[in-house]
N, C-alpha and C positions, 0 to 999 in steps of 0.2 A: 608154582612152577610145575609144568608137566614135562616129563622126560620121555622122549621117544627111545625106549630101550633102557639102558642103564643110567639111573639117576646119579651114579657116582662119577661118571665121566663128565666133568664140568669144565676142566681146563681146556683151552684158554678162554673160558667164559661160556656163553650160551648163544643160541640163535634166538634173536628177538623176532617174533612174527606179530606184526601190528596190522589189525584188520580195521578198515574204514567201513563201519557197519552200513552206512548209506550206500556205499559202492557195492557192497555185497547184496543189498536189497535190490539195487538196479540190475545186477547180474541175474539174480533169482527170477525177477520179473521178465527179463529179456529172454532167458533160456527156458522159462516156464517150468523150472525144476528147483527143488529145495537144494540148498548147499549142505552137504554132509561135512560139517566143520572138522570133526575129528579125523576123518579120512583125508580131507584136504590138508590138514596139518601134517599128517604122516607123508602125504605126497610131496609137500613142500620141503620137509626136513626128514628125509629117509635115514634110516640107520639109528645109531644110538646117541646122537648128539643131544645135549640138554636143550630144552626149548622153554621159552617164556612167551606165552600167547596172550596178547592184549587186544580186546575188542572194544572199539569206541563207537558209541551211537547216542546222539542226543534224541530225546523223545519230545517232539514239538507239542503234542496235545494228548489228552487222555485216551482218545481213540487209538492213536499210534502206540501209546504205552501199553494199552490192553492187548493190542495185536502182537506186540513183541515180547510181552511178559514171559510167556512159556519158553521162547527161544533164549532169552537172556538168563533165565533161571537154569535152563539146560546147559548153557555154556559154562556157567559158574560151577555146576556139578561136575563138568568134565575138566575142570582145572583152568579154564580161561579166566583172565582178569577182565571184568566188564566195567567200563567207564563211560561216563556221559551224564548229562543233566536230565533230570525228570522234569515234566511240565511245571511243577510247583517251584522248581529251582531256577527257571529261566526268566522269571519276572514278566511284567506286562510289556506290551508293545509288539511291533512287528518282528517276525523271526525269519531268518533266511531259510528257504526251503531245503537246500542242500548245503553242506559244508560247515555247519555250526560247530561240529565236533573236530574239525581239522586242526584248529589251533591247539586244542588239548592233546590230540593225537601227536602232533609235531613236538610239543613240549615233552610229552612222555617218552617218545622215541629218543629225543636228544638227551634226556636225563638218563636213559638206560643204555645208550649207545656205547658209552665208555666201558661198560661191563660186558657188552656183547661182542663177539668176534664177527658177527654178520647180522644184517637186518633184512628181513623179508617184509615188504610192504604190500599188503593186499589192498590196493587202492588204485585210483587212476586220475584223480582230480588235478587239474593244472595248478591249483593252489598249493599242492605239495611239492612243487619244483624247488622252492627255497629249502625245504627240508632235505631233499635229495642233494642239493648243492652243498649244504652244511655237512652232511654225512661224508660226501666226497672230500671236502676240505679236511675232515678229521681222519681220512684214510679208512673209513668204515665201508666194507663191501655192502652194496645195496642191490637186492633183487626186487624187482616189481613183479608181483603176481596178479594176474587179472584174466578176464575172458576177452580174447580178441575177436570173438564171434559176435559181439554186440553191435548194434547199429552205430554208425559213425558218430551220431550226435551224443551218445552216452558212452562210447568206447574210451578207454584210457587215453589221456592226453599224450600226443606225440612228444611234447616237450618233456613230460615226466619220464616217458620211456627212454628218451635220448639221454637223460641224466643217470639212468640206472647202469650198473655194471652188468646186469643180466636181467632178462625178461622171461617170465614163465607164463605160458598160456595154459590155464587149467580147465578150459572148456571141456575137453574130452574126459577128464577125471570126474567132473560134475555130472556129465551125461552118463558115464559108465556107472556111477553110484546109483543114479536113478534107474537105469536099465536093470541092475541086479536087485532092485527092490530094497536097497539099503535105506533105512530111515535116517533121519537127521540126528545121529548120535554123536 
């Protein structure tokens, strides 16, 4: 668990920040900038609330695994929990290009939601609408965080945004981190 400020302030739970790694990758490509994940986490949960950050990303093949290896190790060093299947764990056969990690992400969020007083979902896939609806039924506050500056074909689903209690557009934060030369720490 990473704490934004005092780790002793945990009641009434923590803020769960769940990252859909494929969505983050699409944002990075669309904006043409790296995402400064630690800074983004501080932006999404300012102050001294306890935070649990979970990053989900399946790796379809060895090329993708090699490309993301540095990022995933970096996130783990920064206190993020990294989840997802490696190419050897996915078995043979066709793989869905995007969204293979969404079921695992949804299960993890639902499993942790009873301990969290708020969930921030950094994602945008329409397949996450049932997760948003389940959180609403539980009475868990859901914020969807995304970049609304992306082209419409890859922008967050309007259905998902409609299910959220709040929507945060972090485009300016990502671009500001790039402008000040901040590395992906």
